[in-house]
C-alpha positions as CSV (number, residue, x, y, z in Angstrom):
1,M,21.3,-31.8,-15.0
2,T,19.1,-30.8,-17.8
3,R,15.3,-31.1,-17.5
4,R,15.4,-33.9,-20.2
5,S,18.1,-35.8,-18.2
6,L,15.9,-35.4,-15.0
7,L,12.8,-36.7,-16.8
8,A,14.7,-39.7,-18.2
9,L,15.8,-40.6,-14.7
10,L,12.4,-40.1,-13.2
11,L,10.9,-42.3,-15.9
12,G,13.6,-45.0,-15.4
13,L,15.0,-44.5,-18.8
14,P,18.8,-44.9,-19.5
15,L,20.3,-41.8,-21.0
16,S,21.0,-43.7,-24.2
17,A,17.3,-44.3,-24.6
18,Q,16.7,-40.6,-24.1
19,A,19.3,-39.9,-26.9
20,Q,17.4,-42.3,-29.2
21,Q,14.0,-40.7,-28.4
22,G,15.4,-37.2,-28.9
23,E,13.3,-34.1,-29.0
24,V,11.1,-32.3,-31.5
25,V,12.4,-29.0,-32.8
26,R,10.2,-26.5,-34.6
27,A,11.5,-24.9,-37.9
28,Q,10.0,-22.8,-40.6
29,G,7.3,-24.7,-42.2
30,T,8.3,-28.1,-40.6
31,S,9.7,-29.7,-37.5
32,F,12.3,-32.3,-37.0
33,R,13.3,-34.9,-34.3
34,L,16.9,-34.4,-33.1
35,T,18.7,-37.5,-32.0
36,T,22.2,-38.8,-31.6
37,F,23.0,-41.2,-34.6
38,A,26.6,-42.1,-33.5
39,S,29.0,-41.1,-30.6
40,G,32.6,-42.1,-29.5
41,L,34.3,-40.1,-32.4
42,E,37.1,-37.6,-32.0
43,R,36.9,-34.5,-34.1
44,P,34.9,-36.1,-37.0
45,W,35.5,-33.9,-40.1
46,G,34.2,-35.6,-43.2
47,A,31.7,-38.2,-44.2
48,A,30.5,-40.1,-47.3
49,V,27.5,-42.4,-47.6
50,L,28.0,-45.8,-49.1
51,P,25.5,-47.3,-51.4
52,D,24.3,-49.7,-48.8
53,G,23.6,-46.9,-46.3
54,R,26.8,-47.3,-44.3
55,L,28.9,-44.1,-43.6
56,L,32.7,-43.6,-44.0
57,V,33.7,-40.8,-41.4
58,T,37.2,-39.3,-41.0
59,E,38.5,-38.2,-37.5
60,R,41.0,-35.3,-37.6
61,P,43.8,-37.1,-35.6
62,G,44.1,-39.5,-38.5
63,R,41.5,-42.3,-38.2
64,L,38.9,-43.5,-40.7
65,R,35.8,-45.3,-39.3
66,L,32.9,-47.2,-41.0
67,L,29.5,-46.7,-39.3
68,S,26.7,-49.1,-39.8
69,A,23.2,-48.0,-40.8
70,D,22.2,-47.9,-37.3
71,G,25.2,-45.8,-36.1
72,A,27.6,-48.5,-34.7
73,V,31.1,-47.3,-35.0
74,S,33.9,-49.7,-36.3
75,P,37.5,-49.9,-35.1
76,P,39.9,-47.6,-37.1
77,L,40.4,-48.9,-40.7
78,A,43.8,-50.2,-41.7
79,G,45.8,-48.6,-44.4
80,V,45.0,-44.9,-43.8
81,P,47.9,-42.6,-44.9
82,S,50.0,-40.7,-42.4
83,V,48.7,-37.1,-41.8
84,E,50.1,-33.9,-40.2
85,A,47.6,-33.8,-37.3
86,A,48.5,-30.4,-35.9
87,R,46.4,-27.3,-35.3
88,Q,43.8,-27.3,-38.1
89,G,45.6,-30.3,-39.9
90,G,44.9,-33.9,-39.9
91,L,42.7,-36.4,-41.8
92,L,40.0,-34.2,-43.2
93,D,37.6,-34.9,-46.1
94,V,36.4,-38.3,-47.6
95,A,34.5,-38.8,-51.0
96,L,33.5,-41.8,-52.9
97,A,34.2,-42.1,-56.7
98,P,31.0,-41.7,-58.7
99,D,31.4,-45.4,-59.7
100,F,32.2,-46.6,-56.2
101,A,29.7,-49.4,-56.4
102,T,31.9,-51.2,-59.0
103,T,35.5,-49.7,-58.3
104,R,35.2,-49.2,-54.4
105,E,37.5,-46.1,-55.0
106,V,37.6,-43.4,-52.3
107,F,39.4,-40.1,-52.1
108,L,40.9,-38.6,-49.0
109,C,42.1,-35.1,-48.4
110,H,44.6,-34.5,-45.6
111,A,47.4,-32.4,-44.2
112,M,50.8,-33.8,-45.0
113,L,54.3,-33.1,-43.8
114,V,56.9,-33.1,-46.6
115,Q,60.3,-31.7,-47.2
116,G,59.9,-27.9,-46.8
117,G,56.8,-28.0,-44.6
118,A,53.1,-29.0,-44.6
119,L,50.6,-28.9,-47.5
120,T,47.2,-30.2,-48.5
121,R,47.3,-33.6,-50.1
122,L,44.7,-35.6,-52.2
123,T,45.0,-39.3,-51.8
124,R,43.2,-42.1,-53.8
125,A,42.6,-45.6,-52.4
126,R,40.3,-48.6,-52.7
127,L,38.0,-49.8,-49.8
128,A,38.7,-53.5,-49.2
129,E,36.0,-56.0,-50.0
130,N,35.9,-56.8,-46.2
131,S,35.6,-53.1,-45.5
132,R,38.2,-53.3,-42.8
133,G,40.8,-51.2,-44.5
134,L,42.2,-49.3,-47.5
135,E,44.2,-50.8,-50.3
136,E,46.2,-49.5,-53.3
137,V,46.7,-46.1,-51.3
138,R,48.6,-43.6,-53.5
139,P,48.9,-39.8,-53.5
140,V,47.2,-38.0,-56.4
141,L,48.2,-34.3,-55.9
142,D,50.2,-32.1,-53.4
143,A,49.0,-28.4,-53.2
144,T,52.6,-27.1,-53.5
145,P,54.6,-25.2,-52.5
146,P,54.8,-26.5,-48.8
147,Q,54.8,-24.1,-46.0
148,S,57.2,-24.3,-43.1
149,S,55.4,-22.2,-40.7
150,G,51.7,-22.5,-39.4
151,R,49.4,-25.4,-39.6
152,L,46.2,-23.6,-40.6
153,H,43.8,-23.1,-43.5
154,Y,44.1,-26.4,-45.5
155,G,40.7,-26.1,-47.2
156,C,40.5,-29.8,-48.1
157,R,36.9,-30.5,-49.3
158,I,36.2,-32.8,-52.3
159,A,33.3,-32.8,-54.8
160,F,32.8,-34.5,-58.1
161,G,31.3,-32.8,-61.3
162,R,28.8,-34.3,-63.6
163,D,31.5,-35.1,-66.0
164,G,33.3,-37.2,-63.3
165,H,36.1,-34.7,-62.9
166,L,37.2,-34.1,-59.2
167,F,37.2,-30.6,-57.6
168,L,39.4,-30.0,-54.5
169,S,39.5,-26.8,-52.4
170,T,42.7,-25.6,-50.8
171,G,43.2,-22.9,-48.2
172,D,45.6,-19.9,-48.4
173,R,47.6,-21.4,-45.5
174,Y,47.1,-18.2,-43.4
175,E,50.8,-17.1,-43.0
176,T,51.0,-15.4,-46.5
177,K,47.5,-14.4,-47.6
178,E,48.8,-13.4,-51.1
179,R,49.3,-17.0,-52.1
180,A,45.5,-17.1,-53.0
181,Q,46.1,-14.6,-55.8
182,R,49.3,-16.3,-57.2
183,L,48.7,-18.5,-60.2
184,D,51.9,-20.4,-59.9
185,D,50.8,-21.5,-56.3
186,L,48.0,-24.0,-55.5
187,A,47.0,-22.5,-52.2
188,G,43.7,-20.5,-51.9
189,K,42.2,-22.2,-54.9
190,V,39.6,-24.6,-56.2
191,L,41.3,-27.2,-58.3
192,R,40.0,-29.5,-61.1
193,L,41.5,-32.8,-61.9
194,T,40.8,-36.2,-63.4
195,R,40.7,-39.0,-60.9
196,D,44.2,-40.0,-61.5
197,G,45.4,-36.4,-61.0
198,R,45.8,-35.4,-64.8
199,V,44.8,-31.9,-65.8
200,P,41.6,-31.6,-68.1
201,A,42.4,-30.0,-71.4
202,D,39.6,-27.4,-70.7
203,N,40.9,-26.1,-67.5
204,P,41.0,-22.2,-67.6
205,F,44.7,-21.6,-67.0
206,V,46.3,-24.4,-69.1
207,G,49.2,-22.9,-71.0
208,R,48.8,-19.4,-69.5
209,V,51.6,-17.3,-68.0
210,A,51.4,-16.5,-64.3
211,P,51.6,-12.7,-64.2
212,E,53.6,-12.7,-60.9
213,A,56.2,-14.8,-62.5
214,R,57.1,-12.0,-64.9
215,G,56.9,-14.1,-68.0
216,Q,59.3,-16.8,-66.5
217,G,56.6,-19.3,-65.5
218,L,53.2,-20.8,-66.4
219,A,50.1,-20.7,-64.2
220,R,49.3,-24.0,-62.6
221,P,47.0,-25.8,-64.9
222,E,45.2,-27.6,-62.1
223,I,43.5,-24.2,-61.0
224,W,39.8,-23.8,-61.7
225,S,39.2,-20.6,-59.6
226,Y,41.4,-18.6,-57.2
227,G,41.2,-15.9,-54.5
228,H,39.9,-18.1,-51.8
229,R,40.7,-17.9,-48.0
230,N,39.8,-21.2,-46.4
231,P,37.0,-23.1,-48.3
232,Q,35.8,-25.9,-46.3
233,G,32.5,-26.4,-48.0
234,L,32.1,-27.7,-51.6
235,A,29.0,-29.1,-53.1
236,L,27.5,-29.6,-56.6
237,N,24.0,-28.2,-57.1
238,P,22.1,-31.3,-58.2
239,W,19.6,-29.3,-60.1
240,T,21.8,-26.9,-62.1
241,G,25.1,-28.8,-62.0
242,S,27.0,-25.8,-60.8
243,L,29.7,-25.9,-58.0
244,W,29.1,-24.0,-54.8
245,A,31.7,-23.3,-52.1
246,A,31.5,-21.9,-48.5
247,E,34.7,-20.3,-47.0
248,F,35.7,-18.4,-43.9
249,G,36.2,-14.7,-43.8
250,A,38.3,-13.4,-40.9
251,R,36.0,-11.2,-38.7
252,G,33.0,-11.2,-40.9
253,G,33.0,-11.7,-44.6
254,D,32.1,-15.5,-44.6
255,E,30.9,-16.4,-48.1
256,V,29.0,-18.7,-50.2
257,N,30.3,-18.6,-53.8
258,L,29.2,-19.9,-57.2
259,I,32.3,-21.2,-58.6
260,R,33.1,-20.4,-62.2
261,P,36.1,-21.4,-64.3
262,G,38.8,-18.8,-64.1
263,A,37.1,-16.5,-61.7
264,N,38.9,-14.6,-59.0
265,Y,37.0,-14.4,-55.6
266,G,39.0,-11.6,-54.3
267,W,40.9,-12.7,-51.2
268,P,43.0,-11.0,-49.8
269,L,42.4,-8.0,-52.1
270,V,38.7,-7.4,-50.9
271,S,36.5,-8.7,-48.1
272,H,33.2,-8.0,-46.5
273,G,35.0,-8.4,-43.1
274,V,38.0,-7.1,-41.4
275,D,41.1,-8.9,-40.0
276,Y,41.2,-10.3,-36.5
277,D,43.0,-7.3,-35.2
278,G,40.3,-5.0,-36.6
279,S,42.5,-3.7,-39.5
280,R,41.3,-3.6,-43.0
281,I,41.9,-6.4,-45.4
282,G,43.7,-5.6,-48.7
283,T,42.3,-2.4,-50.3
284,G,39.7,-2.2,-47.4
285,R,36.9,-2.4,-50.1
286,Q,34.3,-5.0,-50.4
287,T,34.3,-5.2,-54.2
288,A,36.8,-4.5,-57.1
289,P,36.8,-4.7,-60.8
290,G,37.5,-8.3,-62.0
291,V,36.4,-9.9,-58.7
292,T,33.5,-12.3,-58.4
293,E,30.9,-11.3,-55.8
294,P,29.7,-13.9,-53.3
295,L,26.1,-15.3,-53.6
296,F,25.7,-14.6,-49.9
297,H,27.9,-13.4,-47.1
298,W,27.8,-13.0,-43.3
299,T,29.1,-10.2,-41.0
300,P,29.4,-11.0,-38.2
301,S,30.7,-14.5,-39.0
302,V,29.0,-17.9,-38.7
303,S,32.3,-19.8,-39.7
304,P,30.8,-22.2,-42.2
305,S,32.5,-25.5,-42.8
306,G,30.9,-28.5,-44.7
307,I,27.8,-28.0,-46.8
308,A,25.2,-30.2,-48.6
309,F,22.3,-29.6,-50.9
310,Y,19.0,-31.1,-49.7
311,D,17.5,-33.4,-52.4
312,G,15.8,-35.9,-50.0
313,A,12.0,-36.7,-49.7
314,A,11.7,-36.6,-45.8
315,F,11.4,-32.8,-45.6
316,P,9.5,-31.5,-48.7
317,S,9.8,-27.8,-47.5
318,W,13.6,-28.2,-47.3
319,R,14.0,-29.5,-50.9
320,G,16.2,-27.2,-52.7
321,S,18.1,-25.9,-49.6
322,L,21.7,-25.6,-49.0
323,F,22.7,-26.6,-45.5
324,L,26.0,-25.3,-43.9
325,A,27.6,-26.6,-40.7
326,A,28.6,-23.5,-38.6
327,L,31.4,-23.5,-36.0
328,N,31.2,-20.0,-34.5
329,P,28.6,-19.1,-33.5
330,P,27.8,-22.8,-33.6
331,G,24.7,-24.2,-35.4
332,L,23.2,-25.3,-38.7
333,V,22.3,-22.7,-41.4
334,R,19.7,-23.4,-44.1
335,L,19.8,-21.2,-47.2
336,S,16.7,-21.5,-49.6
337,T,17.7,-21.4,-53.2
338,E,16.1,-21.1,-56.6
339,G,18.4,-22.2,-59.4
340,D,21.8,-20.6,-58.6
341,R,20.3,-17.9,-56.4
342,V,19.9,-17.7,-52.6
343,T,16.5,-16.6,-51.6
344,G,16.5,-16.8,-47.9
345,E,18.2,-17.8,-44.6
346,E,17.1,-19.9,-41.5
347,R,19.3,-20.7,-38.5
348,L,18.7,-24.0,-36.6
349,L,20.1,-25.3,-33.4
350,F,22.1,-22.1,-32.5
351,D,20.9,-22.3,-29.0
352,R,22.7,-25.5,-28.4
353,G,26.4,-24.4,-28.3
354,I,27.4,-27.4,-30.4
355,R,30.2,-26.7,-33.0
356,M,29.1,-28.3,-36.3
357,R,31.7,-29.4,-38.9
358,H,29.9,-31.1,-41.8
359,V,26.4,-32.1,-42.9
360,V,25.3,-34.9,-45.2
361,V,22.0,-36.2,-46.5
362,A,21.2,-39.8,-45.4
363,P,19.6,-42.3,-47.9
364,D,16.2,-41.9,-46.0
365,G,16.3,-38.1,-46.4
366,A,17.5,-37.5,-42.7
367,L,20.2,-34.9,-42.2
368,L,23.4,-36.1,-40.5
369,V,25.6,-33.5,-38.7
370,L,29.2,-34.0,-37.6
371,T,30.1,-32.2,-34.4
372,D,33.5,-30.6,-33.9
373,E,34.1,-32.0,-30.4
374,A,36.7,-34.1,-28.7
375,R,33.9,-36.4,-27.8
376,G,32.4,-36.0,-31.2
377,R,29.0,-37.2,-32.4
378,I,26.9,-37.4,-35.4
379,L,23.4,-35.8,-34.9
380,R,20.4,-36.9,-36.8
381,L,17.6,-34.7,-38.0
382,S,14.5,-36.9,-39.1
383,P,10.8,-35.9,-39.6
384,G,9.3,-34.9,-36.3
């Protein structure tokens, strides 16, 4: 029993009251109160804040929940598409259309089993007026080709640009790392699409030949950038409009990247880490001509998943920061930024042993952090 639990019992408080009161945690230039906003979730993965303050949350086994503004968890919503819930696969990200207030459109990213194997799928739907389920559910894009072996590295994070186009990250699917460098393959990429899955005319590879196809095939026009391993963090910088991504290295080499159209981010040719068996990756070098360097990288790893820029008013000293949910070692990383540069790093809650999957900013400026646990929670960081 922890000291806090013992104190709660001595004072006659139920543990739920203790969780609501939380504790004050000191940080650089500020402090925050850590509480449990919601519990009773299984492997929560993605979240989106509705205009009225409610929260849509995915559970990796294949459920979508709606949380009230005070953290009450709904029954599973109806109409959620089937998913391949094996290994790292399942129902992963959820994002609202920019005009959700009038269209009620939502987008889901999930692992899908099709003929030939598993792949990353983007699905479009509409949240019913009664908020009890999804309607008009239809697939938008499959990150082909499917892969028959392995159920790893789906990527699967969604973000919208200022022009309303949709960005989707895909993983290299682990078994064949070189897929990330192939321009006739959608694995290991950041993709850019219209909301109905069409290709914007100004995408960088429209009409270009894929070199590996030896002149026999075109590059996939959906590709915006390539050479990614497993990018599970994707966010638009609200001050510059640029797209940022976080992705796993192997043993070291975790990265934060500024995503530029047509850029090659190097995987698996170069890396700041090594493979899990200690062997070198690709050329064994950290940089190479034609490869875009990360804005920031970690060796040893922090295993970054979901990310969010902080633009709230509750923590003035955090404004402009990029927050990253870290899985191993588990905690929350804060990167201070200026424009499109990283200027510093702070690590929060790394002494708790809580695997963190995603972070979102609540309407009141609090931070909500999804935990990667079988008995999953959403933690709340509010002014202390």
